[in-house]
C-alpha positions as CSV (number, residue, x, y, z in Angstrom):
1,M,28.2,29.1,13.4
2,I,28.2,26.0,11.1
3,K,29.7,23.7,13.5
4,F,26.8,24.8,15.9
5,Q,24.0,24.3,13.5
6,Q,25.7,20.6,12.5
7,I,25.5,19.9,16.3
8,L,21.8,21.1,16.3
9,F,20.8,19.2,13.5
10,C,22.5,16.0,14.7
11,A,20.4,16.6,18.4
12,V,17.1,17.3,16.4
13,L,17.9,13.8,14.6
14,S,18.7,12.0,18.1
15,L,15.6,13.1,19.5
16,S,13.2,12.3,16.4
17,F,14.8,9.0,16.3
18,A,14.1,8.6,20.4
19,H,10.6,9.5,19.6
20,A,10.1,7.1,16.9
21,Q,11.4,4.3,19.2
22,T,9.1,5.2,21.9
23,S,6.0,5.9,19.7
24,R,3.0,3.9,20.4
25,A,0.9,2.6,17.3
26,V,-2.0,0.3,16.8
27,L,-2.7,-2.0,13.7
28,Y,-6.0,-2.2,11.8
29,S,-6.8,-5.2,9.7
30,S,-9.8,-5.7,7.4
31,L,-11.6,-8.8,7.0
32,G,-15.0,-8.0,4.7
33,A,-16.6,-4.9,6.3
34,E,-14.8,-5.1,9.6
35,L,-12.0,-3.3,10.8
36,T,-10.2,-4.9,13.7
37,Q,-7.7,-3.1,16.0
38,Y,-4.7,-4.7,17.7
39,D,-2.3,-3.4,19.7
40,V,1.3,-3.2,18.7
41,D,4.2,-4.1,21.3
42,A,7.2,-3.4,19.2
43,G,9.6,-5.0,21.7
44,S,8.0,-8.1,22.1
45,A,6.9,-8.3,18.3
46,A,3.4,-9.1,19.4
47,L,-0.3,-8.0,18.7
48,V,-3.1,-7.8,20.9
49,K,-6.6,-7.9,19.6
50,K,-8.9,-5.0,20.7
51,G,-12.3,-4.0,19.5
52,L,-13.5,-3.3,15.7
53,V,-15.7,-1.1,13.8
54,R,-18.0,-2.0,10.8
55,L,-18.1,-0.1,7.6
56,P,-21.0,-0.3,5.1
57,A,-19.1,-2.5,2.9
58,N,-15.9,-4.2,2.3
59,V,-12.9,-1.9,3.3
60,Q,-10.5,-1.1,0.4
61,Y,-7.9,0.9,1.8
62,A,-7.1,3.6,4.5
63,W,-5.3,6.7,5.2
64,Q,-4.3,8.5,8.6
65,H,-4.4,12.2,8.7
66,P,-0.9,13.7,9.0
67,S,-2.0,15.3,12.3
68,R,-2.1,11.7,13.3
69,K,-5.8,12.6,14.8
70,Y,-8.4,11.1,12.3
71,F,-8.5,8.1,10.0
72,Y,-10.3,7.7,6.5
73,V,-11.4,4.3,5.4
74,A,-12.8,3.7,1.8
75,W,-15.1,1.0,1.2
76,S,-17.0,-0.9,-1.5
77,D,-19.4,-3.8,-2.5
78,G,-17.5,-4.2,-5.6
79,G,-14.1,-5.3,-6.5
80,A,-11.6,-8.1,-5.8
81,A,-12.6,-8.4,-2.2
82,A,-16.4,-9.1,-3.6
83,A,-15.2,-11.5,-6.4
84,A,-15.4,-15.6,-6.2
85,P,-12.1,-17.5,-6.4
86,G,-10.8,-17.6,-10.0
87,A,-13.6,-15.4,-11.5
88,A,-12.8,-14.0,-14.9
89,T,-14.2,-10.6,-13.8
90,V,-15.0,-8.8,-10.5
91,P,-18.2,-7.0,-9.4
92,K,-18.5,-3.3,-9.8
93,G,-20.9,-2.9,-7.0
94,S,-23.3,0.0,-6.2
95,L,-22.4,1.0,-2.7
96,H,-19.2,3.0,-2.4
97,G,-17.7,5.6,0.0
98,V,-15.4,6.9,2.3
99,T,-16.0,7.2,6.5
100,A,-13.9,9.6,8.6
101,F,-12.8,8.5,12.5
102,A,-11.3,10.2,14.9
103,I,-8.6,8.0,16.7
104,D,-8.7,8.2,20.6
105,P,-5.1,9.1,21.5
106,Q,-4.8,6.9,24.6
107,S,-6.6,3.3,23.4
108,G,-6.6,3.9,19.5
109,A,-10.3,3.1,19.0
110,L,-11.9,4.8,16.1
111,R,-15.1,7.0,16.7
112,Q,-16.9,7.8,13.7
113,I,-17.1,11.7,13.0
114,G,-19.6,13.3,10.5
115,Q,-21.3,11.3,7.6
116,P,-19.7,9.3,4.9
117,A,-19.3,10.7,1.5
118,S,-20.5,8.7,-1.2
119,L,-18.1,7.9,-4.1
120,P,-19.0,7.2,-7.6
121,A,-17.1,3.9,-8.1
122,R,-15.2,1.2,-6.3
123,P,-12.2,3.3,-4.6
124,I,-9.1,1.3,-4.9
125,H,-7.0,3.8,-2.9
126,L,-6.9,6.9,-1.2
127,S,-4.1,9.3,0.8
128,V,-4.5,12.8,2.4
129,D,-2.4,15.7,1.1
130,M,0.6,17.2,3.3
131,S,-1.4,19.8,4.6
132,G,-4.2,17.6,5.7
133,A,-6.7,19.8,3.6
134,H,-7.9,17.2,1.3
135,V,-8.2,13.6,0.6
136,L,-7.6,12.0,-2.8
137,V,-9.3,9.0,-3.9
138,A,-8.1,6.7,-6.8
139,Y,-10.5,4.5,-8.9
140,N,-9.6,1.6,-11.4
141,I,-12.8,1.0,-13.3
142,P,-13.3,3.7,-14.9
143,S,-9.8,5.0,-13.9
144,S,-10.4,8.3,-12.4
145,I,-9.6,10.7,-9.6
146,T,-11.7,12.9,-7.1
147,V,-10.7,15.3,-4.4
148,H,-12.7,16.0,-1.4
149,R,-12.0,18.7,1.4
150,L,-11.6,17.9,4.9
151,N,-12.8,20.2,7.5
152,A,-10.9,21.7,10.5
153,D,-12.7,18.8,12.7
154,G,-11.3,16.1,10.4
155,T,-15.0,15.4,8.8
156,L,-15.5,15.2,5.2
157,G,-16.1,17.8,3.2
158,A,-17.4,18.9,-0.5
159,Q,-15.8,17.2,-3.4
160,V,-13.4,19.8,-5.4
161,S,-14.5,20.4,-9.1
162,Q,-11.7,20.0,-11.5
163,P,-11.5,22.6,-14.0
164,S,-10.1,20.6,-16.8
165,P,-10.0,16.8,-18.0
166,L,-6.9,14.5,-16.6
167,D,-5.0,12.2,-18.0
168,T,-5.9,8.9,-15.5
169,G,-4.6,6.3,-17.8
170,I,-6.2,2.7,-17.3
171,Y,-6.6,0.9,-14.4
172,A,-5.3,3.1,-11.5
173,H,-3.9,1.6,-8.5
174,Q,-2.6,4.1,-6.2
175,I,-2.3,7.9,-5.8
176,R,0.2,9.8,-3.4
177,V,1.1,13.4,-2.9
178,E,4.7,14.2,-3.8
179,P,6.7,15.1,-0.4
180,S,6.9,18.7,-1.2
181,G,3.0,19.0,-1.8
182,K,3.0,20.6,-5.3
183,D,2.7,17.5,-7.1
184,V,0.6,14.4,-7.0
185,I,1.6,10.9,-8.5
186,M,-0.9,8.6,-9.7
187,V,0.1,4.7,-10.7
188,T,-1.9,3.2,-13.4
189,R,-1.5,-0.5,-13.8
190,G,-3.2,-0.9,-17.2
191,N,-3.8,-4.7,-18.1
192,V,-1.5,-7.5,-19.4
193,A,-2.8,-9.1,-22.6
194,T,-5.3,-12.2,-22.4
195,K,-6.1,-14.6,-25.2
196,T,-8.9,-12.5,-26.2
197,K,-7.8,-8.9,-25.4
198,A,-4.4,-6.9,-26.3
199,E,-2.6,-5.4,-23.4
200,D,-3.5,-2.3,-21.8
201,R,-0.5,0.0,-21.3
202,G,0.5,1.3,-17.9
203,G,1.8,4.3,-16.9
204,V,2.8,6.6,-14.0
205,K,0.7,10.0,-14.2
206,L,1.9,13.3,-12.6
207,Y,-0.2,16.1,-12.0
208,S,0.6,19.8,-10.6
209,Y,-1.5,20.6,-7.2
210,A,-2.8,23.4,-5.3
211,G,-5.7,23.8,-3.3
212,G,-7.5,20.3,-4.2
213,V,-6.9,21.1,-7.8
214,L,-4.9,18.9,-10.3
215,K,-3.5,19.9,-13.6
216,N,-1.9,17.4,-16.2
217,R,1.8,17.5,-16.0
218,A,3.5,14.6,-17.2
219,S,2.8,10.8,-18.0
220,I,6.0,8.4,-17.4
221,A,5.6,5.2,-19.5
222,P,9.1,3.7,-20.8
223,N,8.7,1.9,-24.0
224,G,5.3,3.3,-24.4
225,G,3.9,1.6,-21.4
226,V,4.5,-1.7,-23.0
227,N,5.2,-4.4,-20.7
228,F,4.8,-2.0,-18.0
229,Q,2.1,-2.8,-15.4
230,P,2.8,-0.4,-11.9
231,R,1.2,-1.3,-9.0
232,H,2.7,0.6,-5.9
233,L,5.4,3.4,-5.7
234,D,7.0,5.0,-2.2
235,F,9.3,7.9,-1.7
236,D,13.0,7.9,-0.3
237,P,12.9,9.9,2.9
238,S,15.6,12.2,1.3
239,Q,13.3,13.0,-1.9
240,R,15.9,12.2,-4.3
241,W,14.2,8.9,-5.4
242,I,10.9,7.1,-5.7
243,Y,10.5,3.4,-5.9
244,L,8.0,1.7,-8.3
245,S,6.6,-1.8,-7.7
246,L,6.0,-3.4,-11.4
247,E,3.1,-5.9,-10.7
248,A,3.0,-8.5,-13.6
249,Q,6.8,-8.3,-14.3
250,S,7.8,-9.0,-10.7
251,K,10.3,-5.9,-11.0
252,L,11.6,-3.2,-8.6
253,Q,12.2,0.3,-10.3
254,V,14.3,3.3,-9.3
255,Y,13.3,6.9,-10.7
256,P,15.1,9.9,-9.7
257,L,12.8,12.7,-8.3
258,G,13.7,16.2,-9.6
259,K,13.8,19.1,-6.9
260,D,10.7,20.7,-9.0
261,G,9.0,17.4,-8.3
262,G,9.3,16.2,-11.7
263,L,10.1,12.3,-12.2
264,A,12.7,11.2,-14.9
265,A,11.4,9.6,-18.0
266,N,13.3,6.1,-17.4
267,P,14.2,4.4,-14.7
268,A,17.8,4.5,-13.0
269,F,17.6,0.8,-12.0
270,T,15.4,-1.9,-12.3
271,K,16.1,-5.1,-10.5
272,D,14.1,-8.6,-9.8
273,S,12.1,-9.0,-6.8
274,L,11.9,-13.0,-6.8
275,A,14.5,-14.9,-5.3
276,N,14.5,-17.1,-8.5
277,P,13.2,-15.0,-11.6
278,A,13.8,-18.0,-14.1
279,Q,11.4,-20.1,-12.3
280,K,8.4,-17.4,-12.1
281,S,5.2,-19.4,-11.7
282,L,1.9,-18.6,-13.9
283,R,0.5,-16.5,-11.3
284,Q,3.2,-14.5,-9.6
285,N,2.7,-10.6,-8.9
286,A,4.8,-8.0,-7.4
287,G,2.9,-6.0,-4.5
288,T,3.1,-2.8,-2.4
289,L,6.3,-1.8,-1.1
290,H,7.3,0.2,1.6
291,V,10.7,2.3,2.5
292,H,12.4,1.9,5.5
293,P,12.2,5.5,7.3
294,S,16.2,5.6,7.3
295,G,15.8,5.3,3.5
296,R,18.5,2.5,4.0
297,F,16.4,-0.4,2.7
298,V,12.9,-1.1,0.7
299,Y,10.6,-3.8,1.2
300,Q,8.3,-5.3,-1.5
301,A,5.8,-7.9,-1.8
302,N,5.6,-10.8,-4.0
303,R,2.5,-12.5,-4.2
304,S,1.0,-16.0,-5.4
305,A,-2.3,-18.2,-5.5
306,V,-4.2,-19.7,-8.2
307,A,-8.0,-21.2,-8.6
308,D,-7.9,-24.8,-8.9
309,A,-10.6,-26.9,-10.8
310,S,-13.0,-26.6,-7.9
311,G,-12.8,-22.7,-7.5
312,R,-10.9,-23.1,-4.4
313,H,-7.6,-20.8,-3.8
314,V,-4.6,-23.0,-3.6
315,L,-0.7,-22.2,-3.7
316,G,0.7,-22.2,-7.2
317,G,4.2,-22.8,-6.6
318,G,5.1,-19.3,-6.6
319,E,6.5,-16.9,-3.9
320,N,4.8,-15.6,-1.1
321,T,7.6,-13.3,0.2
322,I,8.8,-10.0,1.2
323,A,11.7,-9.1,-0.7
324,V,14.3,-7.0,1.1
325,Y,16.7,-4.5,-0.7
326,A,19.8,-2.5,0.8
327,I,19.7,0.9,-0.8
328,N,22.8,2.7,-2.1
329,Q,22.9,5.7,-0.3
330,Q,24.8,7.7,-3.1
331,T,23.0,6.4,-6.2
332,G,19.8,5.0,-4.6
333,E,20.7,1.6,-6.6
334,P,18.6,-1.8,-4.4
335,A,20.5,-4.9,-3.7
336,L,18.5,-7.5,-3.2
337,I,19.7,-9.1,0.0
338,Q,16.7,-11.3,1.3
339,N,13.4,-13.1,0.2
340,V,11.4,-14.2,3.5
341,D,8.6,-16.5,3.3
342,T,5.6,-14.8,4.6
343,R,3.9,-18.0,6.1
344,G,0.8,-17.5,3.9
345,A,-0.8,-16.6,0.8
346,E,-1.1,-13.4,-1.2
347,P,0.6,-10.8,1.0
348,R,-1.4,-7.9,-0.2
349,T,-0.6,-5.4,2.3
350,F,2.2,-5.2,5.1
351,A,3.4,-2.5,7.3
352,L,6.6,-1.2,9.6
353,D,5.9,-0.1,13.1
354,P,7.1,3.7,14.0
355,S,9.9,2.4,15.6
356,A,11.0,0.0,12.5
357,R,11.8,-2.8,14.7
358,M,8.7,-4.7,13.7
359,L,7.0,-5.8,10.3
360,V,3.6,-7.0,9.9
361,V,2.3,-8.7,7.0
362,G,-1.2,-9.3,6.1
363,N,-1.6,-12.4,4.2
364,Q,-4.9,-11.7,2.4
365,T,-6.1,-15.2,1.2
366,A,-7.0,-18.4,2.9
367,V,-5.7,-21.5,0.7
368,F,-4.9,-24.9,0.5
369,D,-1.6,-26.6,0.1
370,G,-2.6,-28.8,-3.1
371,S,-5.9,-30.0,-4.5
372,G,-6.4,-33.1,-2.9
373,P,-9.2,-34.1,0.0
374,N,-6.1,-34.3,2.3
375,A,-4.6,-31.0,1.2
376,K,-3.6,-28.5,4.3
377,S,-5.7,-25.7,4.9
378,I,-3.8,-22.1,5.3
379,P,-5.7,-19.6,6.9
380,S,-5.5,-15.4,6.3
381,S,-3.0,-14.5,8.7
382,L,-1.0,-11.5,10.4
383,A,2.7,-12.6,10.1
384,V,5.0,-10.6,12.7
385,F,8.7,-10.4,11.7
386,R,11.4,-8.6,13.5
387,A,13.3,-6.0,11.7
388,G,17.2,-5.8,12.1
389,T,19.6,-3.2,12.0
390,D,20.6,-4.6,8.7
391,G,17.2,-4.3,7.2
392,K,16.8,-8.3,7.1
393,L,13.4,-9.9,8.6
394,E,13.4,-12.5,11.1
395,Y,10.1,-14.4,11.6
396,V,8.7,-14.7,15.2
397,R,4.8,-15.7,15.0
398,K,1.5,-15.1,13.0
399,Y,-1.8,-14.9,14.0
400,D,-4.6,-16.9,11.9
401,V,-7.4,-14.9,10.9
402,S,-10.7,-17.0,10.4
403,S,-11.7,-15.5,7.1
404,G,-14.4,-17.7,5.7
405,K,-15.4,-16.3,1.9
406,E,-14.2,-12.9,3.2
407,S,-10.4,-11.8,2.9
408,L,-7.8,-9.8,4.6
409,F,-7.8,-7.2,2.5
410,W,-5.9,-4.2,3.9
411,M,-3.9,-3.7,7.0
412,G,-1.9,-1.1,8.3
413,I,0.1,0.1,11.5
414,V,-0.5,3.8,12.6
415,P,1.3,6.1,15.5
416,L,-1.1,7.2,17.9
417,P,-1.8,11.0,18.4
């Protein structure tokens, strides 16, 4: 009986892998308030530009419903996308919301469904829970959370009232539902110290979760949150670990994930994300990360750009790369095996296609390679890489995006229904 179950389990895995290899997908990429669709050809590592939809304000983040039928896009006229190069502060804005779309199963075209939900501040991140019953929204100023019901037809419903105050830290950057669906994790980056202001300590906030209601459970902050600016996390598919990107520190950390959804108080491993950490430039940050669907590799963005005396973006001598780690399947320990140039600046977002044969990087910012009158212009772009069976990336091509004063703030690849 056990042998039969093992054979059946292997057969299911083989079918799932075959499905993943042939899954059709589209890429959505933002430029200001516009969200453009590209068809994804993983075999040729190519993108084909299609139509677009326009949101009421700049796209901030987006998330696909677990049914694959619906897509939720957060937007705002505030935040970093609305700020001038080198600005010390960013505008808060006054127009914030989230819009629901249905995804056409054949073409991938987006069709708005229902009315947008108005939000109280600029949304920095959003995600949908495992049951597809709620969308959770994180805000960085002030650091906070709202939860909104989703109707059976995918449209946005009412906000869920939270019965007790929540510990939301300082400068939230991401909100995810833990794979069991019973807990929620919010990454709160804090802020590095400046000449006039002390450090705002970062933390990872853990909440119990049921029916859209959150309750404080734990706060993870090694060394009291000092020199700890977490930005983004992702889950190991086996649900044994989470991987956490530390922005200002340019680090990757690994935390054991308990069977009850709890997190260890301290990381099991901490690794440098840069090829030459001793030569870290002044304006160098780690960014988003994604775990390969096999769990054998992790990819993490390194970002660098500065503003020159005239206020325009220039390369700052740092790394604009994707760091590739091989993961020890017994311990979860990452080993850095590659830092691949993204052929642009500020790779804010990137994504793997469903077959994990192709990775696309959204180089957010148009920059100049130097400050002189003859400095080369490097536009925003979508850079395409092949992902090998060893996890390493091979550059194929890039698609330049004429961004003007806008930025390629978000991009993602989603499988079609």
